[in-house]
N, C-alpha and C positions, 0 to 999 in steps of 0.2 A: 132790544136788550138795555138794561140800565146799565150805568158806569161801571158798577160793582160786577156784574155779571159778565160784561165785555172784558174787564181784568181777569175775571177766572178764567174764561176761554183763552184768553191769550197766554196765561200761566200754563194751563192744561197741554197747550201747544209746545210751549217751550221746554216743558218736562218730559214730553213723550219720547224724546231721543235720549233720555236718561243722561243729562250732563253731569260732568263732575264739578263744574262751576257755571253758575247762572249768573249774569248781569241784570240787575233791576234798576234801570235809569228813571228815576222819580215816578215809579208806577202807579202811586197813590195821590198825585198832586192834583187830579181833577175831579176828586171824589168828595162827598160831604162829609163833615166829621164823624158822623156815627158810623157811616159805611166804611171811612177810612181806618177807624179803630178796629173793625170787625175784620178787616182785611189785614192788619197788622198782626192780630193773634191768629189768622190763618197762615199767614206767612211764616210766622215762627213754626208753628206745628208742622207745617209741610217741611221746612228745612229740617227739622228733627227727623221726620220719616224718612226723607231721602238720603239723609248723611251727606249732601252736597254741599258745597261752599256757595253761599250766596254774597255777592257784592253788590249792595243796595245804596244808590246814590241818592240822596236827599239833601234839601236846604232845610228841611224841618227837624230842628233840634230835639223837640220833643218826640218825634217819629225816630230818630236814631237811636235815643237813648232806651225806647220802648222795646226795640226788637234785637238791637246789636248785641252780639258777644263783645266785640271790640270796635271801636269807632277810630278811623283815620280822619282827622281834620285837615282839609288841605287849603292853602291859600296861594293862590297865583301859583299852583304847579309844586308848591313846597309843603311836605308834611309838617304841620305846626306840632301836632300831638297825636299821639297813639295810645290806645290801651283800653281796659274796660270802662263802659258809661260813668260808673261812679266815680273812678278815678280822675277820668277827663274832667268831669263836672266839678267834683269836690278838690281836686288837686291840680288845677290846670299846669301846663308846663310853660306856656308863653302867655303873654299880655293879650294876643290875638284871640287864643284859646279861652282865656276868662272872659273876654268880652262877647266872643261869639256863642259861646254854650251857655245860654240863658242870661238871665238879667244878672248883673253883679255890680257892686259898690266898689270903685277903684279910684285910690288918690295916691298922689306922689309924695314922695319924701326923700331925705338924705340921711344916711347913717351918722350917728354923733356917739360918743362917749362909749367906745368898744373897749371892754376890759373884763377880766374874771369870769368870761363864759356868758356874758350878757353884752347887748347892745342897744341902743334907742334909735329910732327913726323919728325925726323931726318932721310933722305933717301939718296938713290943714286941719286936722283933728287934734292937735297939739302932739305932745311927745309921748312916743309908744315904746314900751320896752319888751324885748324878746330875748329867749334863751338862744345861745350860739355866739358865732363869731363872724364879724364883718368889718372889712375895711372902711374907716370913717371917711365921710365925703362921698360915699358910693350912692348914685341914684337907685332907688327902689320904688316899685308900684305895690301898694297893700290892697288886696282884693279880699272883700267878704261878699258872700251871697244874700240876697234880702232876708231869708229867713234864718241866717246865722247871728244877726244882730238882735239882742236881747233888750226889750222895753219894759218897765215897770215891773223887774224882777229883781230880787236882792242881790247884791254883789258877792260873789263866791271866789274860792281859791281856784286860781287857773284862768281867770277872766281879766281881760284887759279892759280899762274904763276908757270910754269913747267920747265922754263929756257930756253936756247938756244939749238937748235938740226941742225945737218948737214943731209942732205937729202942723203942717200945712194943708194936708186933704188926706182923707180916708175913704177908700172905695171898698165896699163888701162885695166879694167875688165868689160868693157860694161856698168854696172849701177854705177860704182864708179871707183875711182884709189885706188889701195893698195899702201901703202907708206912706206918703210922701213927706218927708220931714226935712227942715233946715237944719244944718249942723256945722260944726267947726268952728274956728275963731272968726268972730264976727257974725256966725251963722250964715255963711257965703256959700257954702257947700250942700247941695241936695242929694239926700240919701233915700233909698227906696228900701221900705221894710215889708217883709211879709208876715202878718201875724195871725196866730191863730183865730177862727171864726168867732170863739167865745171871750176873746179878749178885746174889750171896747177902750177906745181911745177917741178924743173929740179933738176937732180942728182947734187950735190955738192951745192945746196942752203942752206943758213944759215938762219934760221929763229926762232922766239919765238913762244911756244907753251902754251896753257892755257888749262885749263878744269872748268868746273861748279862744285863748292863745291857740289851741290846737285846730281851730278853724279858719284862723287867718292865714292867706297864703301870701307869700313875698315873692314878687317877681323882678328879677334884676336885669337891669339894661345890659 
């Protein structure tokens, strides 16, 4: 039997007793990519048909987001974050969650000039302003996903200017272009951008980047 067939047999044996809860400990880890994705779809459909609770353990973040109704992110026995996949990915609750769930650009700063419903954060990317209140001098980490940083687009209301970057490397990956850029004061900070496949940039290009304030996640120490 192939790896996928063996996993199907194991699942059939497990559900034969009609369990209310089924623990799946990295059941797809040994399968190749195509079979793994087929099995992910089958697991989702099987869970819906049975109505049982599936506790699926995996180190594959993409797999977790593909099949889960809710994700519990565990670090050394402690639940760092819990919620629907889109919330855990887009609005992580902790610094560990932001770093673990997919790729993220994270830079540290300190709050300054906190007044009148606004505050600023002094970072390697310069001074960034946000709506809200914060105590001055507080350490904070700013998190942005690679696809949330805009390059080569006009600045619009609700955006935060992130300064000028220099393109270091561009890799075409089929569905998108992965772009490594040098940013920040003195261009000492390397950022990762995920651009649409039809957006062409070249190594050495110097361009401005922006991000929507609503995409920016502030993680407090």
